[in-house]
C-alpha positions in Angstrom: -101.4 0.4 -144.3 -102.3 -3.2 -143.6 -103.8 -3.7 -147.1 -100.8 -1.6 -148.9 -98.3 -4.3 -147.6 -100.9 -7.0 -148.1 -101.1 -5.9 -152.2 -97.3 -5.9 -151.8 -97.0 -9.6 -150.3 -99.8 -10.8 -153.1 -98.1 -8.9 -156.0 -94.7 -10.7 -155.2 -96.3 -14.0 -154.7 -97.8 -13.8 -158.1 -94.9 -13.1 -159.9 -93.6 -15.9 -162.3 -91.0 -18.3 -160.5 -88.8 -17.2 -163.6 -88.9 -13.9 -162.2 -88.1 -14.5 -158.8 -85.5 -16.3 -160.0 -83.9 -13.8 -161.7 -84.0 -11.3 -159.4 -82.0 -13.6 -157.2 -79.4 -14.3 -159.6 -79.1 -10.1 -160.3 -78.7 -9.6 -157.0 -75.9 -12.1 -156.4 -74.2 -10.7 -158.9 -74.3 -6.7 -157.3 -71.3 -7.7 -155.6 -69.0 -8.3 -158.6 -70.5 -5.2 -161.0 -69.4 -2.8 -157.7 -66.1 -4.1 -157.6 -66.1 -3.5 -161.3 -67.5 0.0 -161.3 -64.4 0.2 -158.1 -61.7 -0.5 -160.6 -63.2 1.7 -163.5 -62.9 4.6 -161.2 -59.3 3.6 -160.8 -59.0 3.4 -164.4 -60.4 6.6 -164.8 -58.1 8.4 -162.2 -54.9 6.1 -163.2 -56.4 7.9 -167.2 -56.7 11.6 -165.4 -53.1 11.6 -163.9 -51.5 10.1 -167.3 -53.6 12.7 -169.1 -52.4 16.1 -166.5 -49.0 14.4 -167.0 -48.8 14.7 -170.8 -50.8 18.0 -170.7 -47.8 19.5 -168.5 -45.4 19.0 -171.7 -47.9 20.6 -174.4 -48.0 24.7 -174.8 -51.7 25.0 -174.3 -51.5 23.0 -171.1 -54.8 24.9 -169.4 -56.8 23.5 -172.8 -55.4 20.3 -172.7 -55.9 19.8 -168.9 -60.2 20.9 -169.5 -60.4 18.3 -172.0 -58.9 15.9 -169.3 -61.2 16.8 -166.9 -64.4 16.7 -168.9 -63.0 13.1 -170.3 -63.0 12.2 -166.6 -66.0 14.1 -165.8 -67.8 12.0 -168.6 -66.3 8.9 -167.2 -67.1 9.0 -163.8 -70.7 10.2 -164.6 -71.3 7.1 -166.2 -69.9 5.2 -163.5 -72.3 7.2 -160.9 -75.3 6.1 -163.4 -74.5 2.3 -163.3 -73.9 2.7 -159.1 -77.3 4.4 -159.3 -78.6 1.2 -161.2 -77.0 -1.2 -159.1 -78.6 1.2 -155.7 -82.0 0.4 -157.4 -81.8 -3.1 -157.6 -80.5 -3.8 -154.5 -83.2 -1.9 -153.1 -86.0 -4.0 -154.8 -84.1 -7.0 -153.9 -84.3 -5.7 -150.4 -87.8 -4.3 -150.7 -88.7 -8.7 -151.8 -86.8 -10.0 -149.1 -88.3 -7.6 -146.8 -91.9 -8.7 -147.8 -91.1 -12.4 -148.0 -89.3 -12.0 -144.2 -92.4 -10.1 -143.3 -94.7 -13.2 -145.1 -92.6 -15.7 -143.6 -93.5 -14.4 -140.2 -96.6 -13.3 -140.3 -95.2 -10.3 -138.7 -98.2 -7.5 -137.5 -98.9 -4.1 -139.1 -96.4 -2.8 -136.5 -93.5 -4.9 -137.5 -94.2 -4.3 -141.2 -94.5 -0.6 -140.5 -90.7 -0.6 -139.1 -89.4 -2.7 -141.4 -90.7 0.3 -143.8 -89.3 2.8 -141.8 -85.6 0.7 -141.4 -86.0 0.5 -145.2 -86.5 4.3 -145.6 -83.8 5.1 -142.8 -81.0 3.0 -144.9 -81.9 4.5 -148.2 -81.5 8.1 -146.4 -78.2 7.2 -145.1 -77.2 5.4 -148.2 -78.3 9.1 -150.0 -76.4 10.9 -147.3 -73.1 8.9 -147.6 -73.2 9.2 -151.6 -73.7 12.7 -151.1 -70.8 13.2 -148.5 -68.6 11.1 -151.2 -69.6 13.2 -153.8 -68.6 16.3 -152.0 -65.7 15.2 -150.8 -64.4 14.0 -154.3 -65.5 17.9 -155.3 -63.2 19.6 -152.3 -60.6 17.3 -153.1 -60.4 18.1 -156.9 -60.9 21.7 -156.0 -57.9 21.7 -153.5 -55.8 19.8 -156.8 -56.7 22.6 -158.9 -55.9 25.3 -156.5 -52.6 24.0 -155.7 -51.8 23.5 -159.4 -52.8 27.0 -160.4 -50.4 28.5 -156.9 -47.6 26.1 -158.7 -47.8 28.0 -162.0 -48.2 31.6 -160.2 -45.0 31.0 -158.4 -43.1 29.3 -161.6 -44.5 32.9 -163.2 -43.3 34.8 -160.3 -39.8 33.3 -160.1 -39.2 33.4 -163.9 -40.0 37.4 -163.8 -37.6 37.5 -160.8 -34.8 35.9 -162.7 -35.7 38.1 -165.7 -35.7 41.3 -163.8 -32.4 39.9 -162.1 -30.6 39.3 -165.8 -31.9 43.0 -166.7 -30.4 44.7 -163.9 -27.1 42.9 -164.2 -27.0 43.9 -167.7 -27.6 47.5 -166.8 -25.0 47.2 -164.1 -22.3 45.7 -166.6 -23.1 48.5 -168.9 -20.7 51.1 -168.7 -17.9 48.8 -168.2 -18.4 47.3 -171.7 -19.2 50.4 -173.3 -15.6 51.7 -172.3 -13.9 48.7 -173.1 -15.6 48.5 -176.6 -14.6 52.5 -176.3 -10.8 51.6 -175.8 -10.8 49.0 -178.4 -12.1 51.4 -180.9 -9.2 53.8 -180.5 -6.6 51.1 -180.2 -8.4 50.1 -183.4 -7.6 53.5 -185.0 -4.6 54.1 -183.4 -3.3 50.9 -185.4 -4.4 51.9 -188.7 -2.8 55.4 -188.2 0.4 53.6 -187.7 -0.1 51.4 -190.7 -0.9 53.7 -192.8 2.0 55.9 -191.5 4.3 52.9 -192.4 3.3 52.7 -195.6 3.5 55.7 -196.5 7.4 55.8 -195.2 7.7 52.9 -198.0 6.6 54.3 -200.8 8.1 57.9 -200.1 10.5 58.6 -203.6 14.0 59.0 -202.4 15.8 62.2 -202.8 19.0 62.3 -205.6 22.4 62.1 -204.4 24.5 65.1 -203.4 27.8 65.4 -206.3 30.7 64.5 -205.5 32.9 66.9 -203.9 36.3 66.3 -205.7 34.8 66.0 -208.8 33.4 69.2 -209.1 36.4 71.3 -208.3 38.4 69.5 -211.4 37.8 71.9 -214.1 36.5 70.0 -217.6 39.7 69.3 -219.9 40.3 71.4 -223.1 40.6 69.9 -225.9 43.5 70.6 -227.9 43.5 72.2 -231.4 45.1 70.9 -233.8 
């Protein structure tokens, strides 16, 4: 163990000055990078919410939602990759700082071993926290998707119930509508028959007038012979 730690110390000490300065500068920028990635996560979430809102205005809702989830997954994976790189840089920075501290203090092998254990414990804790955060995000997404599916199912059930109610009303109103239609047809037929009868009465020829009784009783005058 002493030989391994000593070799690490010698390796760090042997690094060129420009390399050590670059590592320090990179460490100083980690907080800014984390802040940038946090903003990127917010932007991804905002874009996903906007995509979902737009999807519900389209005909193919499910396909649109799948595409938006895929885009969010790709963007989130990229952010996770960058965060992993930052964490790796930070671990290296902390490792170098720990070695510097051990070198300055001239601590014993027991202290160096304790520091190594603390570093390993810290890394394990960070990994556990990251896994817990990922699981929580997955559960939240699953719950959101389940709620959306339930809402769509409820909408379909409500639409089906309304259609059933309309059909029932149409069936209930059908006899009365049919009776009204038949009455209207009978009235129209009767009106047509009446019109035909009136038209026939108007076009019927009149009978010849009867002869005048007085004229008929007077005999015809006999012509006088010359």
